Steps between C-alpha positions, in 0.01 A plus 500: 500500500151482358455756231431560135746443217569823310582541129869429570419170673578637848269432790366824652241597756160598365533853644831552320356380170198727542728797575700428184184479290365824651829676427496372142138612457583847633796528261294404199197716580675818614677573175398426143714244321805642326582342165737574213216696338457736798567854378659793684167658592376175652825463693466854636143420606618185676780693674250763616267227623786344695595837649140550612490154657832564678366831636184327618701229675732755663201701623336188637814401690540849648137514609397145588132438548430538868251310706229749587443586869148359468640170370765499772235533769311196369804274466662379817825306481596270780829595662792270434541217750759536772833350395725350765770353278465143624356364175700608195221383270268770647727784384380524138133514602579764762692714250226462237236622743718789617556608136127480427418720798773749413382522140137543602578770756745664256790508745792577268767622742744209551560592864127498576468169314770338714355640821153376400629151424703491820187576704385144422822333616501302824730256677831418332422715195444805721814426700693483172355829377522706822870599465438619144197701606677644805798596285276670245280675755809598701645671194183656374597819320198686639597414857861605436388824337263574790783449749733726300238776479453511876 
């Protein structure tokens, strides 16, 4: 592996080392240093600051920043390539592109995600998936409910 040696003498990838440094920077800049001389009032202030930061993070995770419709109309993602299952080494690239498209289009329903991904399967991969899809679509709760209602 070609990487960078960290403080513990272990070889790590540059991205991992950068992530560690960023995390350390965030820890040291978010909260003032606490020492033996920190009094109760200062500790309460730090606790309140942490509570505020936690609330901000929770709010951000509940309401993630969305890509605006205007931005969406200017960005066009290529669809994932067809995947036929003959070259195992193509699978990771296929899955990466499927995930990128799903994230961009904000498809969050797992069933829709699987159906979307399966629409790019061909050949042996499609043959492998067809029984699973037929089983799922054959037992679709909406279809069963519609039949029961009639």
